[in-house]
N, C-alpha and C positions, 0 to 999 in steps of 0.2 A: 398484342397477341400474345395468347396464351396456349401451352399444349398440357394436357390432363390424361393421366389414365381415365377411362371412364368405369371406373369403380372406387367406390367413395374410400376405403379403407388404402387404397394405394394412390392418390391424388396426390400432384404435386405441379408445382410451378416450373416453368422453364424461362432462360433469359430471353428477351427481345433478339439480340444479337445473333443466338442460335436459329431462331425463327427465319432470318432472312436468308438462309439458305435453301428455304422452301417457296423457289419461285417456279409458278405455275405454268405448264406447257404451253406453248402458242397455241392460240384459240381454245383455251379451256373455257368451257361453258360457265354460265352463271349457276352459283350453286342454289339459286333461289328455284331455280326453274323447275318444274312438276316430275315427279317420279323420284326426288330427291328426298323428299320429306317421308318419314316414314307411315305406314298404313298396316290395320291389322290385318294378319293373314287370314281370309276367309276359311271357314271351317271345314271346308270341303276339300279345301287345298292341303289340308294337315297332314292326310296320310302320305304326301309324296315328299314330305320334309320331317319324318319323324327320326332321321340319322341328327338332328340338329336337336340339341337338349341344354338342360340349365347344369352347370357344374356349379355346384355348392360344397362351400369350405364350413365345416363346422368346428367349434372348439369351445374351450372354457369360457371365453371372453368375447369372441367373435362369430360372427355366422355373414359369410359372404356369398354374393351370385355372380356368376359370369356366364357366358354362352361357351359351348364347346360343339363339335361336331365328329360323329363317329365316321372315321377315314378307313379302318378295318375294322373286322368283329371285336378286336379287343384293343383298341388304338382309338382315343379320344384327343382332337387336337383343340388346342384353345392358348389363351394367351399366357406367358411365364407368369405375368404377377397377379395371375388368378390363382395360383397354384402354392400360395406362400399364407403361412398363419399370422396372426397377430404378433407374434414375436419377431417378426421379420425371415424368418427360416424357411425353406420349404417344407408344405404342410405334411404332415404322417398321411400316407395314401390310405389310409382306413378312414381317415377324416373327409377325404374328396367324395364326393357322391354324384354319378353322374344321371343325370334324369330325361331320358330320350323321348321326344314327343310329348313333353309336358304341354296342359293346354286344361287351365280351368280345374285343377286337382286330379285330371288323368293323365296319365303316361303308359308311353308303349314298352319301355323297358327301363331297369334301374338297377345299377352295379356302384360297387365301391372300388376304391382304385388298389391296386397290388403295387404299382410303381408310380412314383414322380418324376418324370425326366423333363429337365429344364437346360435351354439352351447354356452351352456352359460359359459363353462370353456376356450373359445377362445379368446385370448387377442391379440387385433390388431395392439399394440403397440410394440411388441415383435419381437425379432428376429426369424424365421422360424426354431429353435431348433428342434429337434426330440419329445422332450418332449412335444411340441405345436403342432406337425403337427396332432396328433391323434384327434384334436378338430377343425381342420379346414373345418367344413360344416356348410352347412346352407341351408335352404329350402325357396323358394319364393312361397308364396300362392299365386295364380293368381287370380285375380278381378273376371274372368270368367272361369269355366271349359272346356276343349276341350275335345270335343265330343270323344268316343273310337271309334267311326264309322269313325272320321274324323283321330285321329291318335292315335295308339294303345301305350299306356304307357310301358315302361321298368322298370317293379317293383323293389324292391331292393331284394338282398337275402344275407345269410351268406356265408362269403367266404368259399370254401371247405379247410379241415385242409390238405388234399393231394395237392401235385403240381399237377396242371391243365392248360392248354392252357389258355391264358387271351388276351384279345385284348384292345386296346384303339383306341377310335374314338371321333375326336374333331375339333376344329378350331386352327388354329396357326397364329400369326401375319404375318409372312411372306405370307400366303395364306388365308385370311381372308374370303373367300367368297365361300369356300366349305370345307367339312369336310376333313380330313386326317385318316387314317386306318393306324394302327401297328397292325397286326395280330397274332403275336407269340411274346407274352410277357411271361415271367415267373418271379415268385416271389424270390428276392435273398436275401430276409428279412424280417423277421416276429417280430414286436415289443414283448417284452414279456407278454402283455395284448391281443395282438390278440387272442391268442387260447382260450381264455373266451369271445368271443364275442366283442371285443372292440379293441382299438389301431390301427393300421397303418401297410401298408407294404412297402417293399421297390420293384421297380421292374428294369429289365434291359431295359427297352424301355426308350429312352430319349424325353426329352418335351423341348417345347421353350414357349415364350409369348405367351397368348392367350389359351392356352391348360388347364389351372386351371379350376377345374370343371369338366373337363370332364370324362365320366365314363371309370372304368375298370370294361370289360364284361367278363362274363363267360357264355358258352354257355350250361346250365343245361339240365337235361331229360326232364324238363318242358318249355324249350326254352331260350332265351338269358335273362341274368338279371345281373344288377347293383351289382358289389360287393364291389366297392372302387370307389373313387372319387381322380382325380390327384390334388395335394396340391402343390408340391414343387419340383423342378428339384436339382439334385445333379450331380456337375462336380469334375472330378479329377479321380484318381486311384480307383479301386475296381470295383464291380457289380451291385452298387445300382445306379440308372440313376433317379427313378421318385418315391417320397414317396406319400403314399396314404390312408387316414384316410378310413375305413371299411364302408361300407354304411349303413348296417343294423345297427350299433351302433349309425351311425349319425342319422337314422331317429327316434329312440329312444330318442337320445338326444336333441333332440327338442322338444319332447312333442307329437309325433305322433305315434299311436299304429301301430302295424305290420299289 
């Protein structure tokens, strides 16, 4: 087995012994079943998901791409490892660009960062072992808010304790100019602290480079909500393909109120 951040500049190996902790939940589904492999989001559906965009980090020797979600007019939630520069330090806010609703060269809004806020417990130079995944969250504070009339934000919410259908929507390295959809993902692992509002979950949907920071979405009674953030991919046997820290805990960990 292997865990990697699905982002080329930050991909690292993890030890097999640490992966043994990722035991699937009883009754977890086969990860090869339909709805778990990504399909291109239909163009007609794009307007409903314009809050999801590309997070681009530019630098002298690096240009990286992840996915991010507008969770408030001036806040973008993504993975912490997406917000680092080539020197291993947090990127300068002005080097981080959020391009909302990016599709084939068109976009709904573009903002640069004003602040980069990373979970204080995240360590960028460590392998992406399960103990670190829970802290792989970051928020880009935008230099200018995006008006709600322009793009409706997708707020974070607490992950339901029961098994509910989840979806992944994000960009991929093999098709970086349009969103990909995985509509039928299931939780196959919950970390020990997830039950008390923190930690991470394992999902049966596979991801590849570019998907880091993509939202894990739940259709709540109040509408779609972000309940987790794609952090790392898992290869090998077993029912866990993606690891995702919980979004509600991530928002609190970087000093933002609910």
